[in-house]
N, C-alpha and C positions, 0 to 999 in steps of 0.2 A: 521411571519404573513404576508399574502399576502396583498399588498396595492392595493386598488381599483383604477381603472383608470377612470378619469373623462369621462362623456358621452358627447363628443363634438358634436356628431350627433344630439342629442336631443337639445343641446344648439343652434346649427345652425338653426334648424327648428323653435324653439321658437323665435329666433331673426328675422327670415324671416316673422313669423306670427305676430310680434310686440306684443307678449303676455308676461306678467310678471309671476313670480312664483305664486303669489296670483291669477292672472287671469286664469292661466292654471289649478290650483287646483279647482277653481270654475267651470270651463268648464268640467273637468273630472267628477266631481260630477253630473253635469247636464246630461252628456252622460250616466253615470251609472243609473241614475233615469229613463231615457228613455228606458233602457233595463230591468227595474224592479229590479235593484241591488242597494245595499247600500254600497258605497265606502267612507270611511273616509280619507280625505287627506287635507292638507293645504300647505301654502308656505314652511313650513319646510320639508314636504314630497317631494315637488318638488326639493328643494335644495339637498336632499339626492339622488334623481334620477340623478340629474346633477353631483353629486359627484361619481356616479358609482354604487349606490345600485340598485339591481334588484327588481322592484315591482313584486309581485306574482300574480298567477291566471290569470284572464282576464284583470287586470288593465292595462297592456301594450296596449291592444287593445282599451281600453277606452281612453288612452292618445293619441294614433294615431288617433282615431275617433274625439276627441276634436280638434286636430290640423287640421284635414281634414276639419271640419266644418268651422274653423276660416279662413283657407286659400282658401277654395272652390276648393280644388284639392286633388288628391289621396296622402295620407300619410300612409305608412305601418309601422308595428312594426320594420321591417328591416331598414326603413329610419330613425328611431329614436334610433338606436343602441340597439334594444331589440330583435334581431333575435331569441333568445332562445324561445320567446313567440309564435313563429310559430307552435310549437309542442302542444300548448294549445289554439286552436281557440275558438272563441265565440260559444255558444250553437246554435243549428239550428234555423233558422228564424221562423219555425213553432212554436217553444216554445216561441219566443219573441212575436209573434202575440197574443198568449193567454193572455199576460200581457198588451196588449194595447187596450184601450177602444175606441180610436178615430182614425179616418183614418189619420189625419195629423201626429199623432204619428207614424203610420206605415210607412208613407212616410219618416219621419225623420230617422227611423231605416234602411230602405231600402237604401236610398240615402247615408247616412253616411257609412253604411257597404260597399257599392259599392266604394265610394271614398277611404276608408281606406283599400280596397282590402281584406276584411275579407273573407277567403275562404269559409265559410259557407254561404255567400251571393253570391259571384260572381261565385262560382263553384258548386252551389247547383243543385240537380237533378230535372227533370221535374216530376210533380205529376199528373197522369191522373185524380185522384179524384178532383184536383183543377179545371180542365175543367168541370167536372160534376157539381161541386158546383156552378161554374159561370153560367152555363146554368139554373140550378134550381133557383138561386137567380134572374136571369134576367127575367125568365118567370113567376114564381109563387109567389115570395116573395113580400110583400108590400113595399111601398116606405119607405126608412129609415127615422128615426126621423129627423125633420128639424134641420139643423146646425144653431145655433144662435150665435150672436156676438154683444157685446156692443161697438165694435170698428170698425164697418164695413165701416166707413168713409175713412179708409186707402185704400179701393178698389175703384178705379175710372175707367172710360172708358179708360183712357190712360194705366192703368195697364193691362186691358184686351187686348187692341190693341198691347201692347208691346209683350205679350206672343204669340199672334197670328202671328205677323210678325216674331218673332224669330223662332218659330216652322217652318214657311214656309222657312226661310233662311236655317235652318239646314236640312230640308227635301231635299232641292236642293243639298246640299253637300253630303247627303246620296245617292241620285240617281246617282250622278256623280263619287264619290270617294269610296263608300262603307261605311257600318256602322261603321267600325273601325276608320274612318278618324276623326270624331269629337264627338264620343260617350262620352268620358270623359268630353268634354266641355259642352255637353248638360246636363250631370249629375251635373256639377258644377253650371250651370245656375239655375237648379231646386233648388239646395241647397242654393244658394246665393240670388236669386231673387223671388222665388215662395214659398218655404217652410216656410220662416218667416211670410208670409202673410196669410197662410192657417188658422191660429187661428183667423184671423180677418174677415173671410168670413161668411156671412149669406146666407144659401140656400133659404131663404124666399124672397129675393129681386131679381129683374131682373139682376142687375149688379153682384150680388153674384153668380147666376146661370151661367152667362156668364163667370165669372172668373173660376168657377169649370169646365166648359166645355173646356175652352182653356187649363187649366192645365191638364185635362184628355187627350186632344189631344197631348200635349207635352210628357206626360208619355207614351202614345202609341208609339210615335216616339222613345223614349228611349228604349222601349221594342223591337221595330223593329230593332234598331241598335244592341242591344244585341243578338237578334236572328240571324242577319246577320253575326255576328262575332263568332257564335257557342256557346254562353253562354245561353243555352236554359232554364235552371231553372231560371236564373235571368230574362230573357225575360218574362217568364210566370208570375213571380211575379209583374213585372212592368205592364203587361197587366191586371192582376187582380186588381191592385190598380187603374189603369185607368178606368176600368169598374165600380168600386165602386164610383168614382167621377162622372162618367156619370150618374149613378143611382141617386146620390144626386142632380145633376143638372136637372134630368128628361129629359135628352137628349137621346131619344130613337134611333135616327139615329146614333149618335156617339157610343152609346153602341153596336149597331149592327156592326159598323165598327170594333170595338175592338174584338167582337166575331169572325168576319170574319178573323181577324189577327190570333186569336187563332186557327181557322180552318186551315189556311195556314201553321202554324207551326206544328200542329198535323199531317197534311198530309205529310209534309217534314220528320217528324220523324217516319213515317210508321204507325201512329195511325189513320187508314183510317176511321173506324167507328166513332170515336170521331170527326174527321174532318167533316164528313157529318152532324153529329148531331149539332155541333157548328154552321155550316153554316145555318142549318134549324132554329136554335134558333134565329140567327140574323134576318132571314126573318120574323119569327113569331112575335118577340118582337118589330120590327121596322115597321111592315106593317101599313100603314096609317100615319106614322110620318116621313118616309124617302123619299128622292127624287127618281125618277126613276133610276138615275145613281147608287145610293147606292143599290137599290134593284137588279139591274143588277149585281153588284159586289157580292152581297150575293149569288145569284143563280150561278154565275161563280165559287165561292168557293165550292159550293155543287157539281158542275160538276167535278171539279178537284178531289175531294175525291172519287166520284163514278167511275171516270176513273181509279183511282189507284186501285180500287177493281175489275176492269174488268167488271163493270156493264154498258154495252154499251147503253142499252135502257134507264136506269135512267140518265146516263150522257147526252144523246141526249135530254131528256126532260128538264133537268136543263139548258143546253145550249140554247134551244129554249126559255125558260123563260127569261134567261139573255138577249137574243137578243131582245125579245119583249119589255122588260122594257127599254132597251137602246134606242130603236127607238123612245120612247116618252120622252126622256130626254130634259131638258133645262139647259145647263151648267151654265147659269147665276144664277140658283137656288142653285147650289151646294156650300157647304162650301169650304174654302181654302184647307183643308186636303183631299178633294176628287177630286180636279182638275186633278190629275195625271191619273185618270181612264178614258181614252179617247178611241177613235177607235183603236189606236195601242195596248193599254193594253188589250182590249177585244179580239182582234185578237190573241194576245199572249196567252191568256187563252185558246182559242180554240186550238192553236198549242200544248200546253202542254197536253190537253185532248187527241187529236188525236195521239200524240206520245205515251202516256201511253196505248192507246187502240191498238197500233200497226199499225196505218194508216199513213205510212211514207209520201205518196203523199199528203194527205190532210194536214198533219202537215207542210210539206214544203210550200204549198201554203199559209197557214195562217202566217207562219214566214215571207215570202216575203211581204205579205200585211202589217204585223206589222212593218217591217223594213222600208217600203216605207212611212208609216204614222208617224213613231216615230220621236220625236224631239231629237237632238243630246245630250240634257241634260241627257237623261235616259241611261247612259252608262251601268249600271249594267243590266237593263232589256234587252238591246240589246245584251249583252253577253249571257244571258240565251237563247234567241231565236236563236241566231247565232249558239250556240252549238247544239240546236235541228236541225237546218238546216244541220250542218255537219253530224249529225247522220242519217238524212234522205238520204243524198247523199250516205253514206256508205251502208245503207240498200238497196238502189236501185242499188248497184253495182258499183257506181262511187267513188272508193276509193280515187283516187288522188284529186278529187274535194272536197271531204269531208275533207281530210287532209289539203288542202289549206285553207279552211274556218276555221278549227280548229286552224291552226297556227296563224291566225289573232286574234282569240279569246284569245289564250294564251298570246299573246303580250299585249292585253288590260287587261286581268285578273291579270297578274303579278303585275300591278300597282294599282289594286283595293284592298282595305282592306275589303275583303268580303269572308268569309268562304264558303258561298253558291256558289259563282261563281267557286271557286276552286273545290268544290265537283262535279259540272257539268262537269268540265274538266276531273276529275278523272273517273267519270262514263263513259264518252266518251272513255277514254283510255281502260276501261274494255271491251267496245264493240268491240275493235280492237283485242281481244285475238285470234280470229281464224285467224287473218292475222299477227300474231306476227313474222313470219319468212320473211315477205315481207320487202325488204330494205326501202321502203318509210315509213312504219310503224315504223321500228326500228329508222330511222332518226328522225321521229316526236317525238317519246318517249324521245329520248335523248335531243332534242330541248326543249320540254315541261318541262321536269324535271329540266333542267339547268335554263331555263328562270323563272320558278316559284320559284326556290331556290334563284334567284337573286332579285326577286321583294320584295318590302317592305311589311311586314305582321306582325301584332300582333293582339291580341284579344281585345285590349282596344278600 
């Protein structure tokens, strides 16, 4: 008879989490309940797991999720010595949603699944229907029923300020180092500092609305980081949750910003019609409640989508609207999460549109304007526009100058944890196909491939 080997990996994680056998059993049952499942376990069950017994079904995922919540960091079934369970992942998130009546429960499922690396959460696909549902909900659905709480005294002005300042801090790291740099830390913060308080929030009080708004802003940042690292389905789900909270808080401007983010992602994924409609929904739903800066952003997103479709006349109108709104802005009126959209960002939006419409000269001029106005903090944005500059030089026939700029971009991008910047470099390399026999191009390709391979990169 085969003797079971003790599960030392599970024991080590439990020790690090300072959780007893009884405590873990209780947490596993709580996780199962949040997924609509009924798991019977107690301290004896945990003792058997530690002795090497393999729990069946999705129980290993619930164990990993329970420890993830306790530690506030990613714990996978592999980490707890239950690698066999990777072949039986949790059911799709869409099925979990149907079992959850409250948004805070959805946040729990999403964040816990992210931290525990549940493949059905972190590797899920994008759903075009979800974008359509978001637009309909935003434009025609009534306000959700008020969120009531008998314990709303836990939410204070300090709670709101802490989330706002933390979001701003992480946003700066995102601009400078890419979405993969601190993404897991943002998710941990949501799990440890925000999610436990959601049940205590009332949407009927000013402080409750402020808390929900700042939470939505942080979820939007988590979505943007997931998008930047190429986890598109996960990003879409974070954005959907952020929009739900913005609706509860009746924050029309923030809701518009989230829809604009959805538009940006849809355009990146080649869903151009959806991108244009999402940007228009942002404009319509926030008109009269958003600052001129926000409205300029929403019109710029529409312009990007129309440029991708080759609609030069429509793009020109949208850009003119963006410029008109931007000229009337007062930056002091803008919330913290909108401060990044300045003159340099608007010029960069113009550059992207002109590039997609095939106007290399105009794109180059707007890139140079953006670079001159941009702060050094925005490393990722500068990488985008500098890649456009390199392309413009190549299109104009100045191959060596374009390659020189691209070499500088590659050096920067190699150290950014951003899938999007790497895609820009790959797209530029495709543009060099007709010059593939040129020694300068061959040398650049070798340099780029080697440098990007050396750079730090992962999707977390």
